[in-house]
C-alpha positions in Angstrom: 0.0 0.0 0.0 1.7 3.2 -1.2 2.2 6.5 0.6 -0.7 8.2 -1.3 -3.1 5.2 -1.2 -4.0 5.1 2.5 -7.6 6.1 2.1 -9.0 9.7 2.3 -7.8 10.5 5.8 -4.5 8.9 5.1 -4.0 10.9 2.0 -4.8 14.2 3.8 -2.4 13.3 6.6 0.2 12.2 4.0 -0.2 15.5 2.2 0.2 17.4 5.5 3.4 15.4 6.3 4.5 16.0 2.7 4.1 19.8 3.1 6.2 19.6 6.3 8.9 17.6 4.6 8.9 20.1 1.7 9.4 23.0 4.1 12.3 21.2 5.8 13.8 20.4 2.4 13.5 24.1 1.3 15.1 25.2 4.5 18.0 22.7 4.5 18.9 22.1 0.8 19.6 24.3 -2.1 17.2 24.6 -5.0 17.9 22.0 -7.7 20.0 23.0 -10.6 18.3 22.8 -14.0 20.2 20.9 -16.6 19.7 18.8 -19.6 18.4 19.6 -23.1 16.0 22.1 -21.5 17.4 24.3 -18.8 20.9 24.7 -20.2 19.8 27.7 -22.2 17.6 29.2 -19.5 20.3 31.6 -18.3 21.7 32.5 -21.7 22.6 36.2 -22.2 21.3 37.6 -25.5 23.5 40.7 -25.3 26.2 40.6 -27.9 24.5 37.9 -29.8 22.0 39.9 -31.8 20.9 43.5 -32.7 17.3 44.6 -33.1 16.1 47.6 -35.0 12.8 49.1 -33.7 10.7 50.8 -36.3 9.3 54.2 -35.2 5.7 54.2 -36.1 3.1 56.9 -35.8 1.6 56.8 -32.3 -1.8 55.7 -33.6 -0.4 52.2 -33.9 0.6 51.9 -30.2 0.8 54.8 -27.7 -2.5 56.5 -28.6 -4.3 53.1 -28.5 -3.0 52.6 -25.0 -3.8 56.1 -23.9 -7.4 55.5 -25.0 -7.7 52.4 -22.8 -5.0 51.9 -20.1 -6.6 48.6 -19.1 -4.5 47.0 -21.8 -1.6 47.2 -19.4 -3.1 44.7 -17.1 -4.7 42.1 -19.4 -3.1 38.7 -20.3 -2.0 40.0 -23.8 0.0 43.0 -22.5 3.3 41.4 -23.5 3.0 43.3 -26.8 3.2 46.6 -24.9 5.9 45.7 -22.4 8.0 44.1 -25.1 8.0 47.4 -27.0 9.0 49.3 -23.9 11.7 46.9 -23.1 13.3 47.0 -26.6 13.4 50.7 -26.6 16.0 50.7 -23.8 17.5 47.3 -24.3 21.2 46.8 -24.9 20.4 44.8 -28.1 18.7 47.7 -29.7 20.5 49.3 -32.6 19.7 52.7 -34.2 21.5 51.6 -37.3 19.2 49.3 -39.4 22.1 48.3 -41.6 23.6 46.3 -38.8 20.3 44.8 -37.5 19.7 41.1 -37.3 16.1 41.5 -36.6 13.4 44.2 -37.2 10.5 44.8 -34.8 7.3 46.6 -35.6 5.4 47.8 -32.5 1.7 47.4 -33.1 -0.8 47.0 -30.3 -3.2 44.6 -31.9 -5.0 43.5 -28.7 -5.8 46.8 -27.1 -9.3 47.2 -28.5 -11.3 46.3 -25.4 -15.0 45.8 -24.8 -16.6 47.4 -21.7 -16.0 44.2 -19.9 -12.3 44.3 -20.7 -12.2 41.6 -23.4 -10.0 42.3 -26.4 -11.7 42.0 -29.8 -9.2 41.6 -32.7 -11.6 42.6 -35.5 -9.5 45.6 -36.5 -6.2 43.9 -35.9 -5.6 42.5 -39.4 -6.2 46.0 -41.0 -4.0 47.6 -38.4 -1.2 45.1 -38.9 -1.5 45.3 -42.7 -1.4 49.1 -42.5 1.8 49.0 -40.4 3.5 46.6 -42.8 2.6 48.8 -45.8 4.1 51.8 -43.9 7.4 50.1 -43.1 7.7 48.6 -46.6 7.1 52.0 -48.1 9.5 54.0 -45.9 12.3 51.6 -45.3 14.0 49.1 -47.7 14.5 46.3 -45.2 11.1 44.6 -45.4 11.3 44.4 -49.1 14.6 42.5 -49.1 13.0 39.5 -47.3 9.3 40.2 -47.2 9.5 40.0 -43.5 11.7 36.9 -43.0 14.1 38.9 -40.7 11.2 40.7 -39.0 9.3 39.6 -35.8 5.9 40.6 -34.6 4.3 40.1 -31.1 0.8 38.7 -31.7 -0.4 37.5 -28.3 -4.1 37.0 -28.9 -5.9 33.7 -28.3 -5.1 32.4 -31.7 -2.2 34.6 -32.5 -1.9 36.0 -36.1 -5.2 34.3 -37.1 -6.8 37.3 -35.4 -10.1 35.9 -34.2 -11.3 34.9 -30.7 -13.3 31.9 -31.9 -11.2 29.0 -33.0 -13.4 27.9 -36.0 -13.3 31.4 -37.4 -9.5 31.7 -36.6 -8.8 28.5 -38.5 -10.9 29.6 -41.4 -9.0 32.9 -41.6 -5.6 31.4 -41.1 -2.5 33.5 -40.3 -2.5 36.9 -41.9 -0.9 36.4 -45.3 1.6 39.2 -44.9 3.0 37.5 -41.8 3.7 34.2 -43.5 7.5 34.8 -43.7 7.9 36.6 -40.4 8.7 35.2 -37.0 5.8 35.4 -34.7 6.1 35.8 -30.9 2.8 34.5 -29.6 1.1 33.0 -26.5 -0.9 30.6 -28.6 0.9 27.2 -29.0 -0.8 24.0 -30.2 0.9 21.4 -32.4 -0.5 20.8 -35.9 -2.7 24.0 -35.7 -3.1 26.4 -38.6 -2.6 29.4 -36.2 0.8 28.2 -35.0 3.5 29.0 -37.6 6.7 26.9 -37.8 9.4 28.8 -36.1 7.2 30.8 -33.8 8.4 31.7 -30.3 5.9 30.7 -27.7 5.7 33.0 -24.7 3.8 33.0 -21.5 0.7 35.2 -21.1 1.2 38.3 -19.2 0.6 38.1 -15.4 1.4 41.3 -13.3 4.6 40.6 -11.5 4.2 43.4 -8.9 0.7 42.2 -8.0 1.9 38.6 -7.5 4.8 39.8 -5.4 2.5 41.6 -3.0 0.7 38.4 -2.3 3.8 36.3 -1.4 3.5 34.3 1.9 6.3 32.8 3.9 7.9 29.8 2.1 7.6 27.8 5.3 3.8 27.8 5.0 2.6 24.1 4.7 0.9 23.1 1.4 -2.3 21.8 2.9 -4.4 21.9 -0.3 -3.9 18.9 -2.5 -5.5 20.1 -5.8 -6.5 23.7 -6.5 -8.5 25.4 -9.3 -10.5 28.6 -9.7 -12.2 29.5 -12.9 -15.0 28.6 -15.4 -16.1 25.1 -16.0 -18.8 26.0 -18.5 -18.8 29.2 -20.7 -22.5 29.4 -20.9 -22.5 32.7 -22.7 -20.4 31.5 -25.6 -21.1 27.8 -25.5 -24.8 27.2 -24.5 -24.6 23.5 -25.1 -21.8 23.2 -22.6 -19.7 20.7 -24.5 -17.3 22.7 -26.7 -15.7 25.0 -24.2 -12.3 23.5 -23.2 -13.3 20.5 -25.3 -15.3 19.4 -22.3 -12.2 19.0 -20.1 -13.2 21.6 -17.5 -16.7 20.3 -17.4 -15.3 16.8 -16.7 -13.2 18.2 -13.8 -16.3 19.7 -12.2 -18.6 16.7 -12.8 -16.1 14.2 -11.4 -14.5 16.1 -8.5 -16.9 18.8 -7.3 -17.6 16.7 -4.2 -14.1 15.2 -3.8 -12.5 16.6 -0.6 -9.0 16.4 -2.2 -10.1 18.9 -4.8 -10.5 22.6 -3.9 -12.3 23.7 -7.0 -14.8 26.5 -7.6 -16.0 29.1 -10.0 -15.5 31.8 -7.3 -12.4 33.9 -7.4 -11.5 34.7 -3.8 -9.3 37.6 -2.7 -6.9 34.9 -1.3 -6.5 33.3 -4.8 -2.7 33.9 -4.9 -2.2 32.8 -1.3 -4.2 29.7 -1.9 -2.0 28.7 -4.8 1.0 28.9 -2.5 -0.8 26.5 -0.1 -1.5 23.9 -2.8 0.6 21.0 -4.0 -1.1 20.8 -7.5 -2.7 23.6 -9.5 -4.9 22.6 -12.4 -4.0 24.3 -15.7 -6.7 23.1 -18.1 -7.2 24.6 -21.6 -10.0 27.1 -22.1 -10.8 28.4 -25.5 -7.1 28.4 -26.2 -4.7 25.8 -24.7 -3.1 28.1 -22.2 -4.1 30.6 -19.4 -2.2 32.8 -16.9 -2.6 30.0 -14.4 0.4 28.4 -15.9 2.5 31.5 -15.0 0.9 31.8 -11.6 1.5 28.1 -10.7 5.2 28.3 -11.6 5.8 31.6 -9.7 4.0 30.2 -6.6 5.7 26.9 -6.7 2.5 24.9 -7.2 3.0 21.9 -9.5 1.1 22.7 -12.8 -1.2 20.0 -13.9 -1.4 20.7 -17.6 -4.6 19.5 -19.3 -4.3 20.5 -23.0 -3.6 18.0 -25.6 -0.8 19.0 -28.1 0.0 22.2 -26.2 3.3 24.0 -27.1 4.5 25.4 -23.9 6.4 28.8 -23.4 10.2 28.7 -24.0 10.1 24.9 -24.2 13.7 24.7 -25.3 14.7 26.4 -22.0 12.2 25.3 -19.4 12.0 21.6 -18.6 8.2 21.3 -18.5 8.2 17.5 -18.3 10.3 17.7 -15.1 8.3 20.5 -13.3 4.8 19.7 -14.4 2.3 16.8 -14.7 0.6 16.2 -18.1 -2.8 14.7 -18.2 -4.6 13.8 -21.4 -8.0 15.5 -21.8 -9.7 12.1 -22.0 -8.1 11.0 -18.7 -9.6 13.9 -16.6 -12.0 11.5 -14.9 -8.9 9.6 -13.5 -7.2 12.8 -12.1 -7.5 11.7 -8.5 -5.9 8.4 -9.2 -3.2 9.9 -11.4 -2.2 12.6 -8.8 -2.4 10.4 -5.7 -0.2 7.8 -7.4 2.8 10.2 -7.9 5.6 9.1 -5.5 6.4 11.8 -2.9 10.1 11.9 -4.0 9.0 12.9 -7.5 6.8 15.6 -6.1 9.6 16.9 -3.9 11.9 17.1 -6.9 9.4 19.0 -8.9 9.0 21.4 -6.0 12.8 21.9 -5.8 13.0 22.7 -9.5 10.1 25.1 -9.2 11.9 26.8 -6.3 14.7 27.7 -8.7 14.5 31.6 -9.1 15.5 31.4 -12.7 12.4 29.3 -13.5 10.1 31.9 -12.0 11.9 34.8 -13.7 11.6 33.3 -17.1 7.8 33.4 -16.9 7.5 37.1 -16.0 7.7 40.4 -17.8 8.9 42.7 -15.0 9.3 46.4 -15.2 12.1 47.2 -15.2 13.4 44.1 -16.9 15.7 41.7 -15.1 18.3 39.2 -16.2 16.8 35.9 -17.4 13.2 37.2 -17.6 10.7 36.5 -20.3 12.0 39.5 -22.4 15.4 37.9 -22.4 14.0 34.5 -23.2 12.4 36.0 -26.3 15.7 37.5 -27.3 17.5 34.2 -26.7 15.0 32.6 -29.0 15.7 35.1 -31.7 19.4 34.7 -31.2 19.2 31.0 -31.7 17.7 31.6 -35.1 20.8 33.4 -36.3 22.4 33.6 -38.7 19.6 33.9 -41.2 19.7 31.4 -44.1 20.6 33.0 -47.4 17.3 31.9 -48.7 15.4 34.5 -46.7 16.8 37.2 -49.0 14.8 37.6 -52.2 16.3 38.3 -55.6 15.6 41.7 -57.1 12.0 41.8 -58.3 11.2 38.5 -56.6 7.9 38.3 -54.6 6.6 35.7 -52.3 3.7 37.2 -50.4 0.2 37.9 -51.9 -0.9 41.3 -50.6 -4.5 40.8 -51.7 -5.0 37.4 -50.1 -7.3 37.0 -47.2 -10.8 38.2 -46.3 -12.0 41.3 -48.2 -12.6 43.2 -45.0 -8.8 43.0 -44.2 -8.1 45.0 -47.3 -10.0 48.1 -46.1 -7.8 51.0 -45.0 -7.2 51.4 -41.3 
């Protein structure tokens, strides 16, 4: 009979003892060094390895949009804003485009919010197309490669497909003018039309300062076994209740709403961040897209992320050893979550917690202001540096064209 298989009260007592052991371990042992194929590049320094030229666009593409609605600074897509601010003062920035390895176009495509604060990307394709027309008309660099040495931050649910509904996003496909560019996007799902080969997958934005103010002593026992707060059914957008999260969240609720090991609810308490720091496992199921800010929060608060999203492509997967710090559960196996999690040996859980305690792991998931060594900004730059040098094939011959400027929905061709 295993440690976690002692019946309900035995499990709770075991979890309590486990949290005590974890506290002692954190107190008496160093955090575990991250090594292997993932982890070796986590602390890379991009400075000196690449140069980025930042196009200066009229403020209507960025600053004025933000002035109109400052709420954009706090939503999960805010990486596009903070990446722009970071690059303006970064050591990798060059004011000489002739020596640039990469070109960056700062367009805030997700800062068109509804009264409820939800971003609607209906104008995004026209805005992005307008910006590309501008840089291709005023500088010669886009035309040399048709964007193959340019990168764009497109952090919406389905990235450069620019729609919040997956079916519509798939139908639209990636904006044709971005087909040669490198996309920096939160959306990551293998074999999906909205994930372009060579994209750099980043974490969604979660406010670092806000999380920092909710830190509790690291000696606090992890007395919650499994924790989740969020929607199980999106009734407003999915009346039938079966399409949202491909049914995975509904399965969590139906199977474990009365299970005392599972602290799950639709309510979002003021102690949400503190509760995550008291939990051993934090569920990170897909929603409309495969990811959510819970992934960032779980890593930052040392709660082992239970990733329920088939074919997900995780942020900075070449640097962060997700298999070692998280638990992956297939969507079809959600009804067996209790068995899966209680069967994990305590020594495995302790090692995952030691790895999560490594400060560089937490730093890589955040976009702090000001920037700090090893943070998500630097991980993006590291990803760009690892794509250098550009292959000769990215440079077009004189007169050669690759992209179709008139492709895509007719509405995208309207002036912005």
